[in-house]
N, CA, C, O and the ligand as a Tripos MOL2 file, in Angstrom:
@<TRIPOS>MOLECULE
protein
  273   271    69     0     0
PROTEIN
NO_CHARGES

@<TRIPOS>ATOM
      1 N         -31.7290   89.4320   46.4010 N.3       1 MET1
      2 CA        -31.1550   89.6860   45.0990 C.3       1 MET1
      3 C         -30.5420   88.4010   44.4910 C.2       1 MET1
      4 O         -29.8440   87.6460   45.1670 O.2       1 MET1
      5 N         -30.8270   88.1860   43.2000 N.am      2 ALA2
      6 CA        -30.3440   86.9170   42.5640 C.3       2 ALA2
      7 C         -28.8250   86.9090   42.6530 C.2       2 ALA2
      8 O         -28.1330   87.9270   42.6660 O.2       2 ALA2
      9 N         -28.3750   85.6540   42.7140 N.am      3 ARG3
     10 CA        -26.9800   85.3380   42.8810 C.3       3 ARG3
     11 C         -26.5250   84.3150   41.8320 C.2       3 ARG3
     12 O         -27.2570   83.3810   41.5060 O.2       3 ARG3
     13 N         -25.3040   84.5070   41.3080 N.am      4 CYS4
     14 CA        -24.7660   83.5540   40.3120 C.3       4 CYS4
     15 C         -24.4700   82.2550   41.1020 C.2       4 CYS4
     16 O         -23.8520   82.3280   42.1640 O.2       4 CYS4
     17 N         -24.8840   81.0990   40.6230 N.am      5 GLU5
     18 CA        -24.7250   79.8430   41.3590 C.3       5 GLU5
     19 C         -23.3180   79.1700   41.0740 C.2       5 GLU5
     20 O         -23.0290   78.1000   41.6090 O.2       5 GLU5
     21 N         -22.5160   79.7780   40.2820 N.am      6 VAL6
     22 CA        -21.2180   79.1450   39.9650 C.3       6 VAL6
     23 C         -20.2660   79.3480   41.0820 C.2       6 VAL6
     24 O         -20.0520   80.4630   41.5590 O.2       6 VAL6
     25 N         -19.7000   78.2690   41.4920 N.am      7 LYS7
     26 CA        -18.7490   78.3120   42.6070 C.3       7 LYS7
     27 C         -17.5460   79.1900   42.2210 C.2       7 LYS7
     28 O         -17.0310   79.1200   41.1050 O.2       7 LYS7
     29 N         -17.1380   79.9810   43.1450 N.am      8 GLY8
     30 CA        -16.0560   80.8550   42.8610 C.3       8 GLY8
     31 C         -16.4280   82.2080   42.2110 C.2       8 GLY8
     32 O         -15.5640   83.0580   42.0000 O.2       8 GLY8
     33 N         -17.6750   82.3840   41.9100 N.am      9 CYS9
     34 CA        -18.1730   83.5910   41.3430 C.3       9 CYS9
     35 C         -19.1430   84.3030   42.3070 C.2       9 CYS9
     36 O         -18.8280   85.3620   42.8500 O.2       9 CYS9
     37 N         -20.2920   83.7170   42.5020 N.am     10 GLN10
     38 CA        -21.2880   84.1430   43.4980 C.3      10 GLN10
     39 C         -21.6830   85.6480   43.2500 C.2      10 GLN10
     40 O         -22.0580   86.3700   44.1740 O.2      10 GLN10
     41 N         -21.5810   86.0530   42.0090 N.am     11 LYS11
     42 CA        -21.8790   87.4490   41.7020 C.3      11 LYS11
     43 C         -23.2850   87.7880   41.9990 C.2      11 LYS11
     44 O         -24.2250   87.0780   41.6420 O.2      11 LYS11
     45 N         -23.4160   88.9690   42.7080 N.am     12 SER12
     46 CA        -24.6870   89.4860   43.0780 C.3      12 SER12
     47 C         -24.6740   90.9770   42.7890 C.2      12 SER12
     48 O         -23.8110   91.4970   42.0810 O.2      12 SER12
     49 N         -25.6440   91.6290   43.3540 N.am     13 GLY13
     50 CA        -25.7240   93.1240   43.0600 C.3      13 GLY13
     51 C         -24.6950   93.8640   44.0220 C.2      13 GLY13
     52 O         -24.1060   93.2870   44.9370 O.2      13 GLY13
     53 N         -24.5560   95.1350   43.7230 N.am     14 GLN14
     54 CA        -23.8470   96.0700   44.5220 C.3      14 GLN14
     55 C         -24.6880   97.3270   44.7820 C.2      14 GLN14
     56 O         -25.6030   97.6390   44.0200 O.2      14 GLN14
     57 N         -24.3910   97.9860   45.7780 N.am     15 SER15
     58 CA        -25.1530   99.2120   46.0780 C.3      15 SER15
     59 C         -24.2070  100.4810   45.8340 C.2      15 SER15
     60 O         -22.9820  100.3960   45.9260 O.2      15 SER15
     61 N         -24.8040  101.5300   45.5520 N.am     16 GLY16
     62 CA        -24.0120  102.7410   45.3030 C.3      16 GLY16
     63 C         -24.9030  103.9960   45.3280 C.2      16 GLY16
     64 O         -26.0010  103.9460   45.8820 O.2      16 GLY16
     65 N         -24.4850  105.0430   44.7790 N.am     17 ASN17
     66 CA        -25.2580  106.2910   44.8090 C.3      17 ASN17
     67 C         -25.5070  106.7700   43.3820 C.2      17 ASN17
     68 O         -24.6510  106.6560   42.5040 O.2      17 ASN17
     69 N         -26.7470  107.3280   43.1760 N.am     18 ASN18
     70 CA        -26.9690  108.2170   42.0540 C.3      18 ASN18
     71 C         -26.4040  109.6350   42.5240 C.2      18 ASN18
     72 O         -26.7080  110.0340   43.6470 O.2      18 ASN18
     73 N         -25.6650  110.3340   41.7710 N.am     19 VAL19
     74 CA        -25.1270  111.5960   42.1300 C.3      19 VAL19
     75 C         -25.5910  112.6100   41.0770 C.2      19 VAL19
     76 O         -25.2350  112.5510   39.9000 O.2      19 VAL19
     77 N         -26.4270  113.5620   41.5880 N.am     20 SER20
     78 CA        -27.0030  114.5540   40.6220 C.3      20 SER20
     79 C         -25.9660  115.6480   40.3890 C.2      20 SER20
     80 O         -24.8950  115.6390   40.9950 O.2      20 SER20
     81 N         -26.2810  116.5470   39.5460 N.am     21 HIS21
     82 CA        -25.3700  117.6280   39.2110 C.3      21 HIS21
     83 C         -25.1260  118.5370   40.3630 C.2      21 HIS21
     84 O         -24.0660  119.1510   40.4810 O.2      21 HIS21
     85 N         -26.1870  118.6290   41.2820 N.am     22 SER22
     86 CA        -26.0660  119.3980   42.4850 C.3      22 SER22
     87 C         -25.4180  118.5980   43.5750 C.2      22 SER22
     88 O         -25.3950  119.0290   44.7280 O.2      22 SER22
     89 N         -24.9040  117.4720   43.2530 N.am     23 ASN23
     90 CA        -24.0980  116.5800   44.1920 C.3      23 ASN23
     91 C         -24.9590  115.9530   45.2350 C.2      23 ASN23
     92 O         -24.4490  115.5250   46.2700 O.2      23 ASN23
     93 N         -26.2770  115.8770   45.0040 N.am     24 ARG24
     94 CA        -27.0620  115.1260   45.9350 C.3      24 ARG24
     95 C         -26.9480  113.5930   45.7370 C.2      24 ARG24
     96 O         -27.0420  113.1180   44.6050 O.2      24 ARG24
     97 N         -26.7590  112.8620   46.7630 N.am     25 HIS25
     98 CA        -26.5050  111.4200   46.7090 C.3      25 HIS25
     99 C         -27.7930  110.6510   47.0730 C.2      25 HIS25
    100 O         -28.3520  110.8420   48.1530 O.2      25 HIS25
    101 N         -28.2220  109.8400   46.2160 N.am     26 THR26
    102 CA        -29.3630  108.9260   46.6270 C.3      26 THR26
    103 C         -28.9760  107.5000   46.2350 C.2      26 THR26
    104 O         -28.3850  107.2090   45.1940 O.2      26 THR26
    105 N         -29.3710  106.6410   47.1780 N.am     27 LYS27
    106 CA        -28.9600  105.2130   47.1440 C.3      27 LYS27
    107 C         -29.5770  104.5600   45.9150 C.2      27 LYS27
    108 O         -30.7320  104.8170   45.5730 O.2      27 LYS27
    109 N         -28.7900  103.7090   45.2550 N.am     28 ARG28
    110 CA        -29.3500  102.9630   44.1270 C.3      28 ARG28
    111 C         -28.6260  101.5050   44.1780 C.2      28 ARG28
    112 O         -27.6680  101.2810   44.9180 O.2      28 ARG28
    113 N         -29.1550  100.6180   43.3700 N.am     29 LYS29
    114 CA        -28.6110   99.3080   43.3680 C.3      29 LYS29
    115 C         -28.1380   98.9790   41.9120 C.2      29 LYS29
    116 O         -28.7860   99.3380   40.9300 O.2      29 LYS29
    117 N         -27.0380   98.3170   41.8400 N.am     30 PHE30
    118 CA        -26.5900   97.7850   40.5830 C.3      30 PHE30
    119 C         -26.7470   96.2560   40.6370 C.2      30 PHE30
    120 O         -26.1120   95.5680   41.4370 O.2      30 PHE30
    121 N         -27.5820   95.7800   39.7900 N.am     31 SER31
    122 CA        -27.8430   94.3340   39.8780 C.3      31 SER31
    123 C         -27.0180   93.5970   38.8280 C.2      31 SER31
    124 O         -26.7700   94.1350   37.7490 O.2      31 SER31
    125 N         -26.6100   92.4300   39.1170 N.am     32 ALA32
    126 CA        -25.8520   91.5760   38.1700 C.3      32 ALA32
    127 C         -26.8620   91.0280   37.1370 C.2      32 ALA32
    128 O         -28.0560   90.8890   37.4010 O.2      32 ALA32
    129 N         -26.3250   90.7330   35.9790 N.am     33 ASN33
    130 CA        -27.1470   90.2220   34.9100 C.3      33 ASN33
    131 C         -27.2070   88.6640   35.0980 C.2      33 ASN33
    132 O         -26.3790   87.9260   34.5630 O.2      33 ASN33
    133 N         -28.2060   88.2150   35.8670 N.am     34 ILE34
    134 CA        -28.3660   86.8440   36.1340 C.3      34 ILE34
    135 C         -29.4320   86.2230   35.2220 C.2      34 ILE34
    136 O         -30.5460   86.7380   35.1230 O.2      34 ILE34
    137 N         -29.0970   85.1570   34.5830 N.am     35 GLN35
    138 CA        -30.0230   84.4630   33.6860 C.3      35 GLN35
    139 C         -30.1120   83.0090   34.0860 C.2      35 GLN35
    140 O         -29.1500   82.4300   34.5900 O.2      35 GLN35
    141 N         -31.2950   82.4120   33.8530 N.am     36 THR36
    142 CA        -31.5170   81.0370   34.0920 C.3      36 THR36
    143 C         -31.1400   80.2180   32.8900 C.2      36 THR36
    144 O         -31.7370   80.3850   31.8260 O.2      36 THR36
    145 N         -30.1860   79.3520   33.0180 N.am     37 THR37
    146 CA        -29.7300   78.5680   31.8860 C.3      37 THR37
    147 C         -29.7650   77.0580   32.2070 C.2      37 THR37
    148 O         -29.6980   76.6660   33.3720 O.2      37 THR37
    149 N         -29.8720   76.2130   31.1550 N.am     38 THR38
    150 CA        -29.7660   74.7910   31.3220 C.3      38 THR38
    151 C         -28.3720   74.4060   30.9010 C.2      38 THR38
    152 O         -27.9110   74.6730   29.7910 O.2      38 THR38
    153 N         -27.6860   73.7190   31.9170 N.am     39 VAL39
    154 CA        -26.3660   73.2720   31.5700 C.3      39 VAL39
    155 C         -26.2880   71.7970   31.8120 C.2      39 VAL39
    156 O         -27.0970   71.2450   32.5570 O.2      39 VAL39
    157 N         -25.3090   71.1330   31.1850 N.am     40 ILE40
    158 CA        -25.1970   69.6770   31.3780 C.3      40 ILE40
    159 C         -23.9700   69.4470   32.2160 C.2      40 ILE40
    160 O         -22.8420   69.7160   31.8040 O.2      40 ILE40
    161 N         -24.2270   68.9280   33.4400 N.am     41 ILE41
    162 CA        -23.1360   68.6510   34.3620 C.3      41 ILE41
    163 C         -23.1150   67.0670   34.5590 C.2      41 ILE41
    164 O         -24.0930   66.4890   35.0330 O.2      41 ILE41
    165 N         -21.9960   66.4140   34.1860 N.am     42 LYS42
    166 CA        -21.8420   64.9820   34.2910 C.3      42 LYS42
    167 C         -22.9940   64.2670   33.5880 C.2      42 LYS42
    168 O         -23.5570   63.3060   34.1120 O.2      42 LYS42
    169 N         -23.3420   64.7630   32.3690 N.am     43 GLY43
    170 CA        -24.3860   64.1230   31.5760 C.3      43 GLY43
    171 C         -25.7740   64.4490   31.9550 C.2      43 GLY43
    172 O         -26.7090   64.0060   31.2870 O.2      43 GLY43
    173 N         -25.9640   65.1970   32.9870 N.am     44 LYS44
    174 CA        -27.2640   65.5360   33.5000 C.3      44 LYS44
    175 C         -27.6410   66.9590   33.1830 C.2      44 LYS44
    176 O         -26.8170   67.8550   33.3600 O.2      44 LYS44
    177 N         -28.8710   67.2130   32.7130 N.am     45 ARG45
    178 CA        -29.3680   68.4870   32.4670 C.3      45 ARG45
    179 C         -29.7110   69.1210   33.7410 C.2      45 ARG45
    180 O         -30.4650   68.5270   34.5120 O.2      45 ARG45
    181 N         -29.2260   70.2820   34.0420 N.am     46 THR46
    182 CA        -29.4830   71.0190   35.2580 C.3      46 THR46
    183 C         -29.7740   72.4340   34.9410 C.2      46 THR46
    184 O         -29.1350   73.0060   34.0580 O.2      46 THR46
    185 N         -30.7190   73.0400   35.6240 N.am     47 LYS47
    186 CA        -31.0870   74.4910   35.4810 C.3      47 LYS47
    187 C         -30.2310   75.2270   36.5840 C.2      47 LYS47
    188 O         -30.1910   74.8600   37.7580 O.2      47 LYS47
    189 N         -29.5960   76.2400   36.0990 N.am     48 MET48
    190 CA        -28.8020   77.0000   37.0330 C.3      48 MET48
    191 C         -29.0090   78.5200   36.7600 C.2      48 MET48
    192 O         -29.2510   78.9300   35.6250 O.2      48 MET48
    193 N         -28.9110   79.2880   37.7710 N.am     49 ARG49
    194 CA        -28.8910   80.7370   37.6140 C.3      49 ARG49
    195 C         -27.4570   81.1950   37.5760 C.2      49 ARG49
    196 O         -26.7080   81.0490   38.5430 O.2      49 ARG49
    197 N         -27.0690   81.7770   36.3860 N.am     50 MET50
    198 CA        -25.7220   82.1370   36.2040 C.3      50 MET50
    199 C         -25.6600   83.5780   35.6930 C.2      50 MET50
    200 O         -26.5780   84.0320   35.0100 O.2      50 MET50
    201 N         -24.5490   84.3220   36.0310 N.am     51 CYS51
    202 CA        -24.3140   85.5840   35.5360 C.3      51 CYS51
    203 C         -23.8850   85.3870   34.0190 C.2      51 CYS51
    204 O         -23.3890   84.3290   33.6330 O.2      51 CYS51
    205 N         -24.0940   86.4050   33.2370 N.am     52 THR52
    206 CA        -23.8000   86.2540   31.8080 C.3      52 THR52
    207 C         -22.2630   86.1170   31.5660 C.2      52 THR52
    208 O         -21.8360   85.5730   30.5470 O.2      52 THR52
    209 N         -21.4580   86.6180   32.5190 N.am     53 ARG53
    210 CA        -20.0590   86.4550   32.3150 C.3      53 ARG53
    211 C         -19.7170   84.9970   32.4630 C.2      53 ARG53
    212 O         -18.8770   84.5020   31.7110 O.2      53 ARG53
    213 N         -20.3460   84.2470   33.4340 N.am     54 CYS54
    214 CA        -20.0580   82.7920   33.5900 C.3      54 CYS54
    215 C         -20.6190   82.0550   32.4060 C.2      54 CYS54
    216 O         -19.9850   81.1130   31.9290 O.2      54 CYS54
    217 N         -21.7520   82.4270   31.9170 N.am     55 ILE55
    218 CA        -22.2880   81.7380   30.6820 C.3      55 ILE55
    219 C         -21.2980   81.8730   29.5350 C.2      55 ILE55
    220 O         -21.0580   80.9080   28.8100 O.2      55 ILE55
    221 N         -20.7160   83.0690   29.3590 N.am     56 ARG56
    222 CA        -19.8650   83.2600   28.2910 C.3      56 ARG56
    223 C         -18.5140   82.3830   28.5030 C.2      56 ARG56
    224 O         -17.9780   81.8020   27.5600 O.2      56 ARG56
    225 N         -18.0370   82.3440   29.7720 N.am     57 THR57
    226 CA        -16.8700   81.5360   30.0570 C.3      57 THR57
    227 C         -17.1200   80.0960   29.8190 C.2      57 THR57
    228 O         -16.2560   79.3650   29.3350 O.2      57 THR57
    229 N         -18.3860   79.6560   30.1840 N.am     58 LEU58
    230 CA        -18.7270   78.2830   30.0200 C.3      58 LEU58
    231 C         -18.7260   77.8910   28.4850 C.2      58 LEU58
    232 O         -18.2790   76.8240   28.0640 O.2      58 LEU58
    233 N         -19.2810   78.8830   27.7060 N.am     59 TYR59
    234 CA        -19.3510   78.6040   26.2710 C.3      59 TYR59
    235 C         -17.9640   78.5220   25.6830 C.2      59 TYR59
    236 O         -17.7670   77.7700   24.7280 O.2      59 TYR59
    237 N         -16.9970   79.2460   26.1910 N.am     60 LYS60
    238 CA        -15.6520   79.2730   25.6800 C.3      60 LYS60
    239 C         -14.8760   78.0790   26.1510 C.2      60 LYS60
    240 O         -14.1070   77.5310   25.3600 O.2      60 LYS60
    241 N         -15.0180   77.6250   27.3910 N.am     61 SER61
    242 CA        -14.3220   76.5000   27.9210 C.3      61 SER61
    243 C         -15.3040   75.6450   28.7340 C.2      61 SER61
    244 O         -15.4910   75.9170   29.9200 O.2      61 SER61
    245 N         -15.9420   74.6140   28.1380 N.am     62 PRO62
    246 CA        -16.9790   73.8950   28.8470 C.3      62 PRO62
    247 C         -16.4790   73.1070   30.1130 C.2      62 PRO62
    248 O         -17.2850   72.6500   30.9240 O.2      62 PRO62
    249 N         -15.2010   72.9740   30.2450 N.am     63 THR63
    250 CA        -14.6890   72.2100   31.4320 C.3      63 THR63
    251 C         -14.6410   73.1000   32.6760 C.2      63 THR63
    252 O         -14.4450   72.6040   33.7860 O.2      63 THR63
    253 N         -14.8160   74.3980   32.4980 N.am     64 SER64
    254 CA        -14.5870   75.3360   33.6190 C.3      64 SER64
    255 C         -15.5820   75.1220   34.7750 C.2      64 SER64
    256 O         -15.3130   75.4950   35.9170 O.2      64 SER64
    257 N         -16.7910   74.4850   34.4380 N.am     65 LEU65
    258 CA        -17.8280   74.4140   35.4520 C.3      65 LEU65
    259 C         -17.7500   73.0960   36.2320 C.2      65 LEU65
    260 O         -18.4520   72.9230   37.2290 O.2      65 LEU65
    261 N         -16.9110   72.1850   35.7890 N.am     66 ILE66
    262 CA        -16.8600   70.8560   36.4160 C.3      66 ILE66
    263 C         -16.4640   70.9870   37.9640 C.2      66 ILE66
    264 O         -16.8450   70.1710   38.8030 O.2      66 ILE66
    265 N         -15.7260   72.0040   38.2330 N.am     67 ALA67
    266 CA        -15.2390   72.1110   39.6340 C.3      67 ALA67
    267 C         -16.4100   72.4610   40.5660 C.2      67 ALA67
    268 O         -16.3060   72.2760   41.7790 O.2      67 ALA67
    269 N         -17.5230   72.9640   40.0090 N.am     68 SER68
    270 CA        -18.6250   73.3520   40.9220 C.3      68 SER68
    271 C         -19.6180   72.2060   41.0510 C.2      68 SER68
    272 O         -20.6110   72.3280   41.7680 O.2      68 SER68
    273 ZN        -21.0360   84.1550   37.7140 Zn       69 ZN69
@<TRIPOS>BOND
     1     1     2 1
     2     2     3 1
     3     3     4 2
     4     3     5 am
     5     5     6 1
     6     6     7 1
     7     7     8 2
     8     7     9 am
     9     9    10 1
    10    10    11 1
    11    11    12 2
    12    11    13 am
    13    13    14 1
    14    14    15 1
    15    15    16 2
    16    15    17 am
    17    17    18 1
    18    18    19 1
    19    19    20 2
    20    19    21 am
    21    21    22 1
    22    22    23 1
    23    23    24 2
    24    23    25 am
    25    25    26 1
    26    26    27 1
    27    27    28 2
    28    27    29 am
    29    29    30 1
    30    30    31 1
    31    31    32 2
    32    31    33 am
    33    33    34 1
    34    34    35 1
    35    35    36 2
    36    35    37 am
    37    37    38 1
    38    38    39 1
    39    39    40 2
    40    39    41 am
    41    41    42 1
    42    42    43 1
    43    43    44 2
    44    43    45 am
    45    45    46 1
    46    46    47 1
    47    47    48 2
    48    47    49 am
    49    49    50 1
    50    50    51 1
    51    51    52 2
    52    51    53 am
    53    53    54 1
    54    54    55 1
    55    55    56 2
    56    55    57 am
    57    57    58 1
    58    58    59 1
    59    59    60 2
    60    59    61 am
    61    61    62 1
    62    62    63 1
    63    63    64 2
    64    63    65 am
    65    65    66 1
    66    66    67 1
    67    67    68 2
    68    67    69 am
    69    69    70 1
    70    70    71 1
    71    71    72 2
    72    71    73 am
    73    73    74 1
    74    74    75 1
    75    75    76 2
    76    75    77 am
    77    77    78 1
    78    78    79 1
    79    79    80 2
    80    79    81 am
    81    81    82 1
    82    82    83 1
    83    83    84 2
    84    83    85 am
    85    85    86 1
    86    86    87 1
    87    87    88 2
    88    87    89 am
    89    89    90 1
    90    90    91 1
    91    91    92 2
    92    91    93 am
    93    93    94 1
    94    94    95 1
    95    95    96 2
    96    95    97 am
    97    97    98 1
    98    98    99 1
    99    99   100 2
   100    99   101 am
   101   101   102 1
   102   102   103 1
   103   103   104 2
   104   103   105 am
   105   105   106 1
   106   106   107 1
   107   107   108 2
   108   107   109 am
   109   109   110 1
   110   110   111 1
   111   111   112 2
   112   111   113 am
   113   113   114 1
   114   114   115 1
   115   115   116 2
   116   115   117 am
   117   117   118 1
   118   118   119 1
   119   119   120 2
   120   119   121 am
   121   121   122 1
   122   122   123 1
   123   123   124 2
   124   123   125 am
   125   125   126 1
   126   126   127 1
   127   127   128 2
   128   127   129 am
   129   129   130 1
   130   130   131 1
   131   131   132 2
   132   131   133 am
   133   133   134 1
   134   134   135 1
   135   135   136 2
   136   135   137 am
   137   137   138 1
   138   138   139 1
   139   139   140 2
   140   139   141 am
   141   141   142 1
   142   142   143 1
   143   143   144 2
   144   143   145 am
   145   145   146 1
   146   146   147 1
   147   147   148 2
   148   147   149 am
   149   149   150 1
   150   150   151 1
   151   151   152 2
   152   151   153 am
   153   153   154 1
   154   154   155 1
   155   155   156 2
   156   155   157 am
   157   157   158 1
   158   158   159 1
   159   159   160 2
   160   159   161 am
   161   161   162 1
   162   162   163 1
   163   163   164 2
   164   163   165 am
   165   165   166 1
   166   166   167 1
   167   167   168 2
   168   167   169 am
   169   169   170 1
   170   170   171 1
   171   171   172 2
   172   171   173 am
   173   173   174 1
   174   174   175 1
   175   175   176 2
   176   175   177 am
   177   177   178 1
   178   178   179 1
   179   179   180 2
   180   179   181 am
   181   181   182 1
   182   182   183 1
   183   183   184 2
   184   183   185 am
   185   185   186 1
   186   186   187 1
   187   187   188 2
   188   187   189 am
   189   189   190 1
   190   190   191 1
   191   191   192 2
   192   191   193 am
   193   193   194 1
   194   194   195 1
   195   195   196 2
   196   195   197 am
   197   197   198 1
   198   198   199 1
   199   199   200 2
   200   199   201 am
   201   201   202 1
   202   202   203 1
   203   203   204 2
   204   203   205 am
   205   205   206 1
   206   206   207 1
   207   207   208 2
   208   207   209 am
   209   209   210 1
   210   210   211 1
   211   211   212 2
   212   211   213 am
   213   213   214 1
   214   214   215 1
   215   215   216 2
   216   215   217 am
   217   217   218 1
   218   218   219 1
   219   219   220 2
   220   219   221 am
   221   221   222 1
   222   222   223 1
   223   223   224 2
   224   223   225 am
   225   225   226 1
   226   226   227 1
   227   227   228 2
   228   227   229 am
   229   229   230 1
   230   230   231 1
   231   231   232 2
   232   231   233 am
   233   233   234 1
   234   234   235 1
   235   235   236 2
   236   235   237 am
   237   237   238 1
   238   238   239 1
   239   239   240 2
   240   239   241 am
   241   241   242 1
   242   242   243 1
   243   243   244 2
   244   243   245 am
   245   245   246 1
   246   246   247 1
   247   247   248 2
   248   247   249 am
   249   249   250 1
   250   250   251 1
   251   251   252 2
   252   251   253 am
   253   253   254 1
   254   254   255 1
   255   255   256 2
   256   255   257 am
   257   257   258 1
   258   258   259 1
   259   259   260 2
   260   259   261 am
   261   261   262 1
   262   262   263 1
   263   263   264 2
   264   263   265 am
   265   265   266 1
   266   266   267 1
   267   267   268 2
   268   267   269 am
   269   269   270 1
   270   270   271 1
   271   271   272 2
@<TRIPOS>SUBSTRUCTURE
     1 MET1         2 RESIDUE 1 A MET
     2 ALA2         6 RESIDUE 1 A ALA
     3 ARG3        10 RESIDUE 1 A ARG
     4 CYS4        14 RESIDUE 1 A CYS
     5 GLU5        18 RESIDUE 1 A GLU
     6 VAL6        22 RESIDUE 1 A VAL
     7 LYS7        26 RESIDUE 1 A LYS
     8 GLY8        30 RESIDUE 1 A GLY
     9 CYS9        34 RESIDUE 1 A CYS
    10 GLN10       38 RESIDUE 1 A GLN
    11 LYS11       42 RESIDUE 1 A LYS
    12 SER12       46 RESIDUE 1 A SER
    13 GLY13       50 RESIDUE 1 A GLY
    14 GLN14       54 RESIDUE 1 A GLN
    15 SER15       58 RESIDUE 1 A SER
    16 GLY16       62 RESIDUE 1 A GLY
    17 ASN17       66 RESIDUE 1 A ASN
    18 ASN18       70 RESIDUE 1 A ASN
    19 VAL19       74 RESIDUE 1 A VAL
    20 SER20       78 RESIDUE 1 A SER
    21 HIS21       82 RESIDUE 1 A HIS
    22 SER22       86 RESIDUE 1 A SER
    23 ASN23       90 RESIDUE 1 A ASN
    24 ARG24       94 RESIDUE 1 A ARG
    25 HIS25       98 RESIDUE 1 A HIS
    26 THR26      102 RESIDUE 1 A THR
    27 LYS27      106 RESIDUE 1 A LYS
    28 ARG28      110 RESIDUE 1 A ARG
    29 LYS29      114 RESIDUE 1 A LYS
    30 PHE30      118 RESIDUE 1 A PHE
    31 SER31      122 RESIDUE 1 A SER
    32 ALA32      126 RESIDUE 1 A ALA
    33 ASN33      130 RESIDUE 1 A ASN
    34 ILE34      134 RESIDUE 1 A ILE
    35 GLN35      138 RESIDUE 1 A GLN
    36 THR36      142 RESIDUE 1 A THR
    37 THR37      146 RESIDUE 1 A THR
    38 THR38      150 RESIDUE 1 A THR
    39 VAL39      154 RESIDUE 1 A VAL
    40 ILE40      158 RESIDUE 1 A ILE
    41 ILE41      162 RESIDUE 1 A ILE
    42 LYS42      166 RESIDUE 1 A LYS
    43 GLY43      170 RESIDUE 1 A GLY
    44 LYS44      174 RESIDUE 1 A LYS
    45 ARG45      178 RESIDUE 1 A ARG
    46 THR46      182 RESIDUE 1 A THR
    47 LYS47      186 RESIDUE 1 A LYS
    48 MET48      190 RESIDUE 1 A MET
    49 ARG49      194 RESIDUE 1 A ARG
    50 MET50      198 RESIDUE 1 A MET
    51 CYS51      202 RESIDUE 1 A CYS
    52 THR52      206 RESIDUE 1 A THR
    53 ARG53      210 RESIDUE 1 A ARG
    54 CYS54      214 RESIDUE 1 A CYS
    55 ILE55      218 RESIDUE 1 A ILE
    56 ARG56      222 RESIDUE 1 A ARG
    57 THR57      226 RESIDUE 1 A THR
    58 LEU58      230 RESIDUE 1 A LEU
    59 TYR59      234 RESIDUE 1 A TYR
    60 LYS60      238 RESIDUE 1 A LYS
    61 SER61      242 RESIDUE 1 A SER
    62 PRO62      246 RESIDUE 1 A PRO
    63 THR63      250 RESIDUE 1 A THR
    64 SER64      254 RESIDUE 1 A SER
    65 LEU65      258 RESIDUE 1 A LEU
    66 ILE66      262 RESIDUE 1 A ILE
    67 ALA67      266 RESIDUE 1 A ALA
    68 SER68      270 RESIDUE 1 A SER
    69 ZN69       273 GROUP 0 **** ****
């Protein structure tokens, strides 16, 4: 399963159950919304797989990714 490459996030999928009205449980997966983006780290263009939450955070505060 794809994983967010941002340090301190590492968001991936989770597993859980579909629960029908008759209360039957069947396994399902919840996948994180991972997108491939081009980011500029220390003046270099780098492709990274990031979750959309981290992309949004990066857009709001571009210094947040420097730590990774
Ligand atoms: Zn993330």
